[in-house]
N, CA, C and O atoms as a GROMACS GRO file, in nm:
protein
  356
    1MET      N    1  -1.105  -3.827   1.405
    1MET     CA    2  -1.011  -3.810   1.297
    1MET      C    3  -0.917  -3.695   1.333
    1MET      O    4  -0.964  -3.585   1.363
    2SER      N    5  -0.788  -3.719   1.330
    2SER     CA    6  -0.693  -3.615   1.368
    2SER      C    7  -0.652  -3.532   1.247
    2SER      O    8  -0.655  -3.578   1.133
    3ARG      N    9  -0.617  -3.411   1.275
    3ARG     CA   10  -0.572  -3.321   1.170
    3ARG      C   11  -0.424  -3.343   1.142
    3ARG      O   12  -0.347  -3.375   1.233
    4ALA      N   13  -0.384  -3.327   1.018
    4ALA     CA   14  -0.244  -3.342   0.982
    4ALA      C   15  -0.163  -3.220   1.026
    4ALA      O   16  -0.046  -3.233   1.060
    5ASP      N   17  -0.226  -3.104   1.026
    5ASP     CA   18  -0.156  -2.980   1.058
    5ASP      C   19  -0.238  -2.903   1.161
    5ASP      O   20  -0.318  -2.816   1.126
    6ALA      N   21  -0.219  -2.935   1.288
    6ALA     CA   22  -0.296  -2.872   1.394
    6ALA      C   23  -0.226  -2.746   1.441
    6ALA      O   24  -0.149  -2.749   1.536
    7VAL      N   25  -0.253  -2.634   1.374
    7VAL     CA   26  -0.191  -2.506   1.406
    7VAL      C   27  -0.297  -2.414   1.464
    7VAL      O   28  -0.411  -2.410   1.418
    8GLN      N   29  -0.258  -2.341   1.567
    8GLN     CA   30  -0.349  -2.245   1.628
    8GLN      C   31  -0.275  -2.114   1.644
    8GLN      O   32  -0.158  -2.112   1.683
    9PHE      N   33  -0.343  -2.006   1.615
    9PHE     CA   34  -0.284  -1.873   1.624
    9PHE      C   35  -0.380  -1.787   1.705
    9PHE      O   36  -0.495  -1.767   1.664
   10ASN      N   37  -0.336  -1.738   1.819
   10ASN     CA   38  -0.422  -1.657   1.906
   10ASN      C   39  -0.390  -1.509   1.889
   10ASN      O   40  -0.274  -1.469   1.891
   11VAL      N   41  -0.495  -1.430   1.873
   11VAL     CA   42  -0.479  -1.286   1.860
   11VAL      C   43  -0.532  -1.222   1.988
   11VAL      O   44  -0.647  -1.245   2.025
   12ARG      N   45  -0.450  -1.145   2.053
   12ARG     CA   46  -0.490  -1.084   2.179
   12ARG      C   47  -0.532  -0.939   2.165
   12ARG      O   48  -0.566  -0.874   2.263
   13SER      N   49  -0.528  -0.888   2.044
   13SER     CA   50  -0.569  -0.751   2.018
   13SER      C   51  -0.719  -0.747   1.988
   13SER      O   52  -0.765  -0.812   1.894
   14ALA      N   53  -0.794  -0.674   2.067
   14ALA     CA   54  -0.939  -0.663   2.046
   14ALA      C   55  -0.968  -0.599   1.910
   14ALA      O   56  -1.060  -0.640   1.840
   15PHE      N   57  -0.888  -0.498   1.874
   15PHE     CA   58  -0.907  -0.433   1.744
   15PHE      C   59  -0.885  -0.531   1.630
   15PHE      O   60  -0.968  -0.540   1.540
   16ALA      N   61  -0.773  -0.605   1.632
   16ALA     CA   62  -0.740  -0.698   1.524
   16ALA      C   63  -0.847  -0.806   1.512
   16ALA      O   64  -0.887  -0.843   1.402
   17ARG      N   65  -0.892  -0.856   1.624
   17ARG     CA   66  -0.995  -0.960   1.623
   17ARG      C   67  -1.125  -0.907   1.563
   17ARG      O   68  -1.186  -0.973   1.479
   18ALA      N   69  -1.168  -0.789   1.608
   18ALA     CA   70  -1.292  -0.732   1.557
   18ALA      C   71  -1.281  -0.698   1.408
   18ALA      O   72  -1.374  -0.723   1.332
   19ARG      N   73  -1.168  -0.642   1.368
   19ARG     CA   74  -1.149  -0.605   1.228
   19ARG      C   75  -1.147  -0.728   1.138
   19ARG      O   76  -1.206  -0.727   1.030
   20ALA      N   77  -1.079  -0.833   1.181
   20ALA     CA   78  -1.074  -0.956   1.102
   20ALA      C   79  -1.212  -1.017   1.086
   20ALA      O   80  -1.247  -1.064   0.978
   21HIS      N   81  -1.292  -1.018   1.194
   21HIS     CA   82  -1.428  -1.072   1.186
   21HIS      C   83  -1.516  -0.985   1.097
   21HIS      O   84  -1.599  -1.037   1.021
   22ASP      N   85  -1.500  -0.852   1.105
   22ASP     CA   86  -1.578  -0.762   1.020
   22ASP      C   87  -1.544  -0.784   0.873
   22ASP      O   88  -1.634  -0.792   0.789
   23LEU      N   89  -1.416  -0.793   0.841
   23LEU     CA   90  -1.375  -0.817   0.702
   23LEU      C   91  -1.422  -0.952   0.652
   23LEU      O   92  -1.459  -0.966   0.535
   24ALA      N   93  -1.422  -1.051   0.739
   24ALA     CA   94  -1.470  -1.184   0.700
   24ALA      C   95  -1.618  -1.180   0.664
   24ALA      O   96  -1.660  -1.240   0.565
   25LYS      N   97  -1.696  -1.108   0.744
   25LYS     CA   98  -1.840  -1.096   0.715
   25LYS      C   99  -1.863  -1.023   0.583
   25LYS      O  100  -1.948  -1.063   0.503
   26ARG      N  101  -1.787  -0.915   0.561
   26ARG     CA  102  -1.807  -0.833   0.442
   26ARG      C  103  -1.763  -0.903   0.314
   26ARG      O  104  -1.822  -0.881   0.208
   27THR      N  105  -1.661  -0.986   0.323
   27THR     CA  106  -1.606  -1.050   0.203
   27THR      C  107  -1.656  -1.191   0.180
   27THR      O  108  -1.641  -1.245   0.070
   28GLY      N  109  -1.716  -1.251   0.282
   28GLY     CA  110  -1.759  -1.390   0.268
   28GLY      C  111  -1.645  -1.488   0.287
   28GLY      O  112  -1.660  -1.608   0.262
   29MET      N  113  -1.532  -1.438   0.332
   29MET     CA  114  -1.417  -1.524   0.358
   29MET      C  115  -1.420  -1.568   0.503
   29MET      O  116  -1.498  -1.516   0.584
   30THR      N  117  -1.335  -1.664   0.536
   30THR     CA  118  -1.321  -1.700   0.677
   30THR      C  119  -1.221  -1.604   0.739
   30THR      O  120  -1.146  -1.536   0.668
   31VAL      N  121  -1.219  -1.598   0.871
   31VAL     CA  122  -1.123  -1.512   0.941
   31VAL      C  123  -0.981  -1.556   0.907
   31VAL      O  124  -0.892  -1.473   0.889
   32THR      N  125  -0.959  -1.685   0.899
   32THR     CA  126  -0.826  -1.737   0.864
   32THR      C  127  -0.784  -1.688   0.725
   32THR      O  128  -0.670  -1.648   0.706
   33GLN      N  129  -0.875  -1.692   0.630
   33GLN     CA  130  -0.844  -1.644   0.495
   33GLN      C  131  -0.811  -1.496   0.495
   33GLN      O  132  -0.720  -1.452   0.425
   34VAL      N  133  -0.885  -1.418   0.573
   34VAL     CA  134  -0.859  -1.274   0.582
   34VAL      C  135  -0.719  -1.250   0.636
   34VAL      O  136  -0.644  -1.170   0.580
   35VAL      N  137  -0.683  -1.318   0.742
   35VAL     CA  138  -0.551  -1.301   0.804
   35VAL      C  139  -0.442  -1.346   0.707
   35VAL      O  140  -0.340  -1.279   0.693
   36GLU      N  141  -0.462  -1.459   0.641
   36GLU     CA  142  -0.362  -1.509   0.546
   36GLU      C  143  -0.341  -1.410   0.432
   36GLU      O  144  -0.227  -1.384   0.393
   37GLU      N  145  -0.450  -1.356   0.377
   37GLU     CA  146  -0.437  -1.259   0.267
   37GLU      C  147  -0.366  -1.132   0.313
   37GLU      O  148  -0.284  -1.076   0.240
   38ALA      N  149  -0.397  -1.088   0.433
   38ALA     CA  150  -0.331  -0.968   0.486
   38ALA      C  151  -0.182  -0.992   0.503
   38ALA      O  152  -0.101  -0.904   0.472
   39LEU      N  153  -0.145  -1.108   0.552
   39LEU     CA  154  -0.004  -1.139   0.572
   39LEU      C  155   0.069  -1.158   0.440
   39LEU      O  156   0.187  -1.124   0.428
   40ARG      N  157   0.001  -1.213   0.341
   40ARG     CA  158   0.063  -1.228   0.209
   40ARG      C  159   0.093  -1.091   0.148
   40ARG      O  160   0.195  -1.074   0.081
   41GLY      N  161   0.006  -0.995   0.170
   41GLY     CA  162   0.022  -0.863   0.110
   41GLY      C  163   0.113  -0.770   0.187
   41GLY      O  164   0.150  -0.665   0.136
   42TYR      N  165   0.150  -0.807   0.308
   42TYR     CA  166   0.233  -0.719   0.391
   42TYR      C  167   0.378  -0.722   0.346
   42TYR      O  168   0.437  -0.829   0.328
   43VAL      N  169   0.436  -0.604   0.327
   43VAL     CA  170   0.577  -0.591   0.296
   43VAL      C  171   0.637  -0.502   0.402
   43VAL      O  172   0.600  -0.385   0.413
   44PRO      N  173   0.729  -0.554   0.482
   44PRO     CA  174   0.785  -0.472   0.588
   44PRO      C  175   0.866  -0.355   0.532
   44PRO      O  176   0.930  -0.368   0.428
   45PRO      N  177   0.862  -0.242   0.602
   45PRO     CA  178   0.939  -0.128   0.554
   45PRO      C  179   1.088  -0.158   0.560
   45PRO      O  180   1.135  -0.225   0.652
   46GLY      N  181   1.161  -0.107   0.463
   46GLY     CA  182   1.305  -0.131   0.459
   46GLY      C  183   1.378   0.000   0.440
   46GLY      O  184   1.318   0.107   0.436
   47ALA      N  185   1.506  -0.011   0.430
   47ALA     CA  186   1.588   0.107   0.407
   47ALA      C  187   1.565   0.158   0.265
   47ALA      O  188   1.523   0.082   0.177
   48ILE      N  189   1.592   0.284   0.244
   48ILE     CA  190   1.576   0.342   0.111
   48ILE      C  191   1.682   0.283   0.019
   48ILE      O  192   1.802   0.301   0.040
   49ALA      N  193   1.636   0.211  -0.081
   49ALA     CA  194   1.728   0.148  -0.176
   49ALA      C  195   1.741   0.237  -0.298
   49ALA      O  196   1.646   0.305  -0.338
   50GLU      N  197   1.858   0.236  -0.358
   50GLU     CA  198   1.879   0.315  -0.479
   50GLU      C  199   1.902   0.222  -0.596
   50GLU      O  200   1.960   0.114  -0.581
   51ALA      N  201   1.856   0.263  -0.713
   51ALA     CA  202   1.874   0.188  -0.836
   51ALA      C  203   1.915   0.288  -0.944
   51ALA      O  204   1.831   0.357  -1.001
   52GLY      N  205   2.044   0.295  -0.971
   52GLY     CA  206   2.092   0.395  -1.066
   52GLY      C  207   2.068   0.534  -1.009
   52GLY      O  208   2.109   0.562  -0.896
   53ARG      N  209   2.003   0.620  -1.085
   53ARG     CA  210   1.970   0.754  -1.036
   53ARG      C  211   1.841   0.756  -0.955
   53ARG      O  212   1.809   0.857  -0.893
   54LEU      N  213   1.767   0.646  -0.956
   54LEU     CA  214   1.639   0.642  -0.886
   54LEU      C  215   1.658   0.607  -0.739
   54LEU      O  216   1.749   0.532  -0.703
   55ALA      N  217   1.571   0.662  -0.656
   55ALA     CA  218   1.572   0.631  -0.513
   55ALA      C  219   1.434   0.581  -0.474
   55ALA      O  220   1.333   0.630  -0.525
   56ARG      N  221   1.431   0.484  -0.386
   56ARG     CA  222   1.303   0.428  -0.342
   56ARG      C  223   1.240   0.518  -0.237
   56ARG      O  224   1.303   0.550  -0.136
   57ARG      N  225   1.116   0.557  -0.261
   57ARG     CA  226   1.037   0.634  -0.166
   57ARG      C  227   0.907   0.558  -0.146
   57ARG      O  228   0.816   0.566  -0.228
   58GLY      N  229   0.900   0.484  -0.037
   58GLY     CA  230   0.784   0.398  -0.016
   58GLY      C  231   0.789   0.286  -0.119
   58GLY      O  232   0.895   0.227  -0.141
   59PRO      N  233   0.675   0.254  -0.181
   59PRO     CA  234   0.673   0.143  -0.274
   59PRO      C  235   0.717   0.178  -0.416
   59PRO      O  236   0.716   0.092  -0.504
   60ILE      N  237   0.757   0.305  -0.441
   60ILE     CA  238   0.791   0.345  -0.578
   60ILE      C  239   0.932   0.400  -0.586
   60ILE      O  240   0.992   0.440  -0.486
   61LEU      N  241   0.985   0.400  -0.708
   61LEU     CA  242   1.116   0.459  -0.735
   61LEU      C  243   1.094   0.596  -0.797
   61LEU      O  244   1.011   0.612  -0.886
   62VAL      N  245   1.170   0.694  -0.751
   62VAL     CA  246   1.156   0.831  -0.802
   62VAL      C  247   1.294   0.890  -0.830
   62VAL      O  248   1.395   0.843  -0.778
   63LEU      N  249   1.296   0.993  -0.915
   63LEU     CA  250   1.419   1.067  -0.936
   63LEU      C  251   1.438   1.160  -0.817
   63LEU      O  252   1.345   1.234  -0.782
   64PRO      N  253   1.554   1.160  -0.756
   64PRO     CA  254   1.576   1.250  -0.643
   64PRO      C  255   1.568   1.396  -0.687
   64PRO      O  256   1.601   1.429  -0.800
   65SER      N  257   1.524   1.480  -0.597
   65SER     CA  258   1.512   1.622  -0.624
   65SER      C  259   1.649   1.684  -0.640
   65SER      O  260   1.745   1.644  -0.574
   66ASP      N  261   1.658   1.783  -0.728
   66ASP     CA  262   1.784   1.855  -0.743
   66ASP      C  263   1.790   1.977  -0.653
   66ASP      O  264   1.879   2.060  -0.666
   67GLY      N  265   1.697   1.987  -0.563
   67GLY     CA  266   1.696   2.097  -0.468
   67GLY      C  267   1.598   2.208  -0.504
   67GLY      O  268   1.563   2.290  -0.419
   68SER      N  269   1.553   2.211  -0.630
   68SER     CA  270   1.459   2.315  -0.668
   68SER      C  271   1.319   2.279  -0.619
   68SER      O  272   1.286   2.161  -0.603
   69THR      N  273   1.239   2.380  -0.594
   69THR     CA  274   1.102   2.357  -0.548
   69THR      C  275   1.005   2.421  -0.646
   69THR      O  276   1.041   2.511  -0.722
   70ILE      N  277   0.884   2.373  -0.642
   70ILE     CA  278   0.778   2.429  -0.726
   70ILE      C  279   0.660   2.461  -0.636
   70ILE      O  280   0.625   2.382  -0.548
   71SER      N  281   0.601   2.575  -0.659
   71SER     CA  282   0.488   2.615  -0.574
   71SER      C  283   0.361   2.545  -0.620
   71SER      O  284   0.354   2.490  -0.730
   72LEU      N  285   0.261   2.548  -0.535
   72LEU     CA  286   0.132   2.488  -0.570
   72LEU      C  287   0.072   2.559  -0.692
   72LEU      O  288   0.015   2.494  -0.779
   73ALA      N  289   0.084   2.691  -0.696
   73ALA     CA  290   0.030   2.767  -0.809
   73ALA      C  291   0.099   2.728  -0.940
   73ALA      O  292   0.033   2.715  -1.043
   74GLU      N  293   0.230   2.709  -0.936
   74GLU     CA  294   0.304   2.668  -1.055
   74GLU      C  295   0.264   2.528  -1.100
   74GLU      O  296   0.250   2.502  -1.219
   75ALA      N  297   0.245   2.438  -1.005
   75ALA     CA  298   0.204   2.302  -1.037
   75ALA      C  299   0.064   2.301  -1.098
   75ALA      O  300   0.040   2.232  -1.197
   76GLU      N  301  -0.027   2.377  -1.039
   76GLU     CA  302  -0.164   2.384  -1.093
   76GLU      C  303  -0.164   2.443  -1.234
   76GLU      O  304  -0.237   2.395  -1.321
   77ALA      N  305  -0.084   2.546  -1.256
   77ALA     CA  306  -0.078   2.609  -1.389
   77ALA      C  307  -0.024   2.510  -1.492
   77ALA      O  308  -0.076   2.503  -1.604
   78ALA      N  309   0.078   2.433  -1.457
   78ALA     CA  310   0.133   2.334  -1.548
   78ALA      C  311   0.031   2.224  -1.578
   78ALA      O  312   0.017   2.181  -1.693
   79LEU      N  313  -0.039   2.180  -1.477
   79LEU     CA  314  -0.143   2.078  -1.498
   79LEU      C  315  -0.255   2.130  -1.586
   79LEU      O  316  -0.300   2.060  -1.677
   80ASN      N  317  -0.299   2.251  -1.562
   80ASN     CA  318  -0.406   2.310  -1.644
   80ASN      C  319  -0.363   2.326  -1.789
   80ASN      O  320  -0.442   2.303  -1.880
   81GLU      N  321  -0.238   2.364  -1.810
   81GLU     CA  322  -0.186   2.379  -1.945
   81GLU      C  323  -0.190   2.246  -2.020
   81GLU      O  324  -0.230   2.241  -2.136
   82VAL      N  325  -0.148   2.139  -1.954
   82VAL     CA  326  -0.151   2.007  -2.017
   82VAL      C  327  -0.294   1.961  -2.041
   82VAL      O  328  -0.324   1.904  -2.145
   83ARG      N  329  -0.382   1.985  -1.944
   83ARG     CA  330  -0.522   1.945  -1.960
   83ARG      C  331  -0.587   2.018  -2.078
   83ARG      O  332  -0.662   1.957  -2.156
   84GLU      N  333  -0.558   2.146  -2.091
   84GLU     CA  334  -0.616   2.224  -2.203
   84GLU      C  335  -0.560   2.176  -2.335
   84GLU      O  336  -0.634   2.166  -2.433
   85ARG      N  337  -0.431   2.147  -2.340
   85ARG     CA  338  -0.368   2.100  -2.463
   85ARG      C  339  -0.423   1.964  -2.502
   85ARG      O  340  -0.454   1.941  -2.619
   86ASP      N  341  -0.436   1.872  -2.405
   86ASP     CA  342  -0.486   1.738  -2.435
   86ASP      C  343  -0.635   1.739  -2.466
   86ASP      O  344  -0.683   1.653  -2.540
   87GLY      N  345  -0.709   1.833  -2.411
   87GLY     CA  346  -0.853   1.840  -2.435
   87GLY      C  347  -0.887   1.898  -2.571
   87GLY      O  348  -0.998   1.881  -2.618
   88ALA      N  349  -0.791   1.969  -2.635
   88ALA     CA  350  -0.817   2.032  -2.762
   88ALA      C  351  -0.810   1.933  -2.878
   88ALA      O  352  -0.853   1.966  -2.989
   89ASP      N  353  -0.756   1.814  -2.856
   89ASP     CA  354  -0.740   1.714  -2.964
   89ASP      C  355  -0.871   1.661  -3.010
   89ASP      O  356  -0.875   1.576  -3.100
   0.00000   0.00000   0.00000
């Protein structure tokens, strides 16, 4: 009986082959399913796109910095202040 869609994909990377087989064992999926899911989830990196005032940084949109900086101590103090305020409710 012949197959309707006889496709073959060869992977020459020892790492990729071993990782795909390891993930298949851990998930109970076939190696083909692991590779297909990985390819479905892959989004190639692109140029930084802007949307209004927002700029894309990786997978998220953020407000661009106005040049001011905040120290780690200032950030921790602000976080602690919010945590204490929210914890008092």
